[in-house]
N, C-alpha and C positions, 0 to 999 in steps of 0.2 A: 605188347601191341594191343591187348584188350583195353588198355586205358584210352586209346585213341578212338573214341566212339564215332567221330565224324571224318576219319581219315579216308580220303578219296584218291589220292595220287601218290604213287611210289616211283622214285627215280633212283637208279643205280649209277653212281658216278665215281670216278677217280677223285680222291680228295687229297690236296696238298696244302700245307700252310707255307708261310713265307720262308721259314727256315729250311723246309724240305726242298722248296724250289731253288733256293740258293745252293744247297748241297748238290742237287742234281746238275745245276749249271757248272759248278766246280768240277764234278766228275766228268761231264762232257768235255770240258776244256783240258783236263789233265790226264784222264784215264787212257790206257792203251787198249784200243778195240780188239787187238789180237790176244791180249792177256788182261782182261778187265779185272779191276779190284772188286767191283761190285756188279752183280748181275740182278737187274730188276725185272721182275716178271709179273705182269698184271693178271695173267691167267688164273693162278691159284686164288687170288683175292676175289676175282670176279666169280669163279666157280663157287666159292664159299658163300658169297653174297646171294647168288641165285638160289642155292640149296636152302640156306637159312631162311630167306624171305618166304620161299614156297611153304616150308614147314610152319613158319609163324602165321602166315595168312590162313592156312587151312585150320590151324588150331584156334585162332582168335576170331576168324570170320568178320573182319572189319568191312565197312562198305566201300572197298576199293573198286573203282571203275576205270582207273587210268594208270597205265604203266609206261614209263620212259626208260630206255636204256641206250644212251648216246654212245657208249663205248663198250658194248658187249663183246666179249671174246668168244669166237666161234666154238672153241673147245669147252668153254663154260656152258654154252647153250646145249652142247651135246649131253651134258649131265641129265637133261630132261628126258632123254631116251630111257633112262632107268626109272623114271617116275611112273607110277600107275596111271593108266589112261583116265580113270575116274578123277584123279587128283588134278591133272591138267585141265580136264573139262570143268571141274568145279571152280578153278581159278579163272577160266576163260569166260564163263557164262555171264559174269558180272561186268566184263569189260565193255566200255563204250569208246575208249580211245587207247590206241597202242602205237608207240613210236620206238623203233629199234634200229640202231645203226651198228653194224658189226665192225669192230676195231681189229683190223687184220693187217699183217705184213706180207702175206702171201695169198695166192689164189684160194678162194674158199669154196670152189665148186664141190669138192669132195665132202666137206663138212655139211654144206647145205643139202646135198643129196642125201646124206645120212639123216638130216633133220626133217626130211620131207614128210614122214609120217607124223612127227610131232606137230608140224605146222598144220597138217590135215586135221588132227584131233583138236588143236587149238582153235583154228578158224571155223570149223564146223560147229563147235560148241559156243562160239562167241556170237550169239544171235542178236545181241544188242549193239554191235559195233557201228560207230558213227564216223570215226576218223582213224585212218591207218597210214603209217609211213614205215617203209622197210628199205634200208639203204646199206650200201657197201662203199668202201673207199673208191674214190673216182679213178685212181690210177690202176686199180685191179678190178674192173667190172665183172659182175657175175655172168657166167655163160651157161645158164640153165633156162629151160622154158618157164614162162611166168606161171603156168599151171602146175609145174613141179612143186611150186611153193604154195600157190593159192588154191589149187585143186578145184577149179570151177565153182568156188564158193559164191553164193549170192547173199549179200547183206541188205536186207530190205530197208534199213535205216541209214545206210552209208551216205554221208554228205561230203566227205573230203578224203582223197586218196593220193598217196605219194609214194614213188619209188625212186631210188637213186643208184646210178652206176650199174646198168644192166644191158646186156646185149640181147636184143629181141627182134622178132619179125613184126612187121606192122600189124598183121592180123591178131597177134597176141594182145596188143594194146587195144585194138578195136573191139575184140570180143569181150574183154573185161569191161570197158567203158559202156558198151552196148547193154550188158547185163544190168548196169546200174544207171542207165540213162534217165530214169524217172526221179532219182533222188540226188544224184551227184551234183554238188555246187562248185567244187573246186578240184582241180587235177594238177598234180605236180609230176613232171617227168624229168627230173634233174639228172644230167649226165647219162641219159639213156641213149644207146647207140643202136641204130637200125642195121640189121645184117644185109648182106648183098641180096639184091632182088626186091627189097622193100623200099618204099618211098614215103617221106614224111608228109607229102601232100595228101596221100591217101588217109593217113591218120587225122590230119587237120580237117579234111573235108568231112569225115564222119563226125568229128566232134562238133563242127559248126552246124551241120545239117540235121543231126539227130539228137544232140544234147541240149534240149530246149531250156533246161534249168541251170546250165553251166554258167557261172558268173565270173570265173577266172581260170586261167591255165598258165602254168609256169613251165618254161622250156629252157631253163638255164643249162648252157653248155651241151645241149643235145647235138648229136652229130651222126655220122655214119661210122660203122665199125672199122672199115678199112682205113678211113681217114684218121681215126684215132690211133690205129696201129702204126701208121706211117709217121705221125707226129711223135709217138713214143720212141720209135726207132731212131729218129733223128734229133731227139732232144733228151737231155739228162734231167730236165727240170719241168716236168708236167705237174701242174697244181694238184696237190693231194688234199683230200677232204677227211683226213683222219680225225680232226677235231670237229666233230659233227655239231651243228650243221654249218658252221662257218666255212666259207669257201673262197670267194673272191671279193672284189671291191664293192660289190652290191650288198645292201642291207638284207639280212636274212630274218625270217620269222617262221617258225614251224607251227606247233600247236599253241594257240593262245587261249587262255581262260578269261572270259569276259564276265564280269559280275555286274548285273543290271543295277545294283544298288551302290556301286562305288563311284558314281559320277565320272566315270571315264578313267579312273586310276587303276591301271592293271598291276596288281601286286604280284601276280604270278604270270610270268611270260614264258617264252619258249625255252627249249633246251639251250643252254648257254646264256640265258637271260638277254637274248637279242630281240630287238623290236624294230620294225620299220615305221612305227608310229601309227599304223592303221588300226582303228578301233572298230571298223565295220567294212563290209564289202557290199555296196549297193543295198544297204539297209538290212543285210542278213547277218545276224549275230551267231550263226553257226548252230550246231545241234542244240535243240531247245532243252534237252534233259539237264545239262549242266553248262551250257554256254561255251562249249569247246569248238574250236574251228581251226582247221588247217589253213594257213594263210599263204598267199603267193610269195615267191622269192623276192620280188621287188614291189615297191609301193605302187599302187594304182594311181596314176597321176590324173588330176581332173582335166589336164590339157594333154592330149595325145601327142607324142613326139612326131606323129605323122599328120597332125592337124592342118599343116600347110599344104598337104598334097591336094592337087586339083581334082584327083579321082578319089571319090569316097571309098573307104575300105569295103563297104557293103556291096559295091559293084565289081570288086575284083574277083576273078574266078580262081580256082585252085591252080590252073595251068599258068596263071600270071604271078605265082608266088616265087618264081625263080628257083624252084627246087631242082637241082641238077642230079640228085641221087648220089652225089659224090662227097660233098662236105656242106656244112652249115656255118654261115658267118654270123657274127653278133647282130648285125643290122637286120638280117633275115629273121632271127629268132624273135627280136622285139616286134617286128611287123607281124609275124605269124601269131604271136600271143594275142595281139589286138584283133587280128583278122578273125580268129576263131570265135571270139565273143561279140564281134560286130553283128548287128542285126541286118540280115540280108533281105532287102525289099523283094528281090527276085524270088527267093525261096519262100517268103511269106505269102506272096501273091500267086505263085504258080500252082 
């Protein structure tokens, strides 16, 4: 790794060639799940990759500032508990961009609780963090407090923040956003479920009224926890997001790297090489250090889907958002995204 003098981004991925994919498809069609001929387990490979890369990075000291793990096995992450604190801190201090999605087939509350101290060490050392995404499979959302993972961290350079599949109280989201209200440009709350007693309109109101620099917010499939559980209980086919970050019919884009000298050609796109075609958001090219930006889930249209409304979004109050505290529909989510970033004449002049 010492040979890569300019290496900045490392990504851990499952890799399969065409022959392997065909073999896996054959096994799926013909193997007996009760007595499988082949048992495939990603955990050992992921654990080996995490440990090997950690050692290599410490020994070679390349200028890595971005890490992506779209399919990290929780058990593999637990190997970091055995790592010396100084090692974790040394790796974290260079990071400006971190995106992790845990690839799990069961609830990960216990594993994440065990990793709490590792996250504490990692996040407290990552003083230069500019963009963060931490996600879980949408069908098995995490049920821990936000600060059990983020430990009241404050990143003075944070410009984009995203979480996926998490059961939270409204105040947890509000508190984190409020700490970063001066720098945050983008906020993604994908598959976030509010617990009983919380209201989305409280979160949206705070974002609109206090986040003066917020340029976009993504609310894909947000809902209420009880509504999610009811849907799961009555349906055997709730969309899963195991293949991060692809999810539904909408275009996805996570962390994009924009090169000011490439005339708009993005050679390096997000996890999964998905793009919604956006090259900027209101003229902001993301963190200036290396042009990294967390992008919204859906393209920002120059023509609002609500442009034909006779009532301007800026004049709508939070109580008019039709938030019933029970469930969230698609049409509401799209309206709420635009409402949050709409400029309120009333708030500006009062």
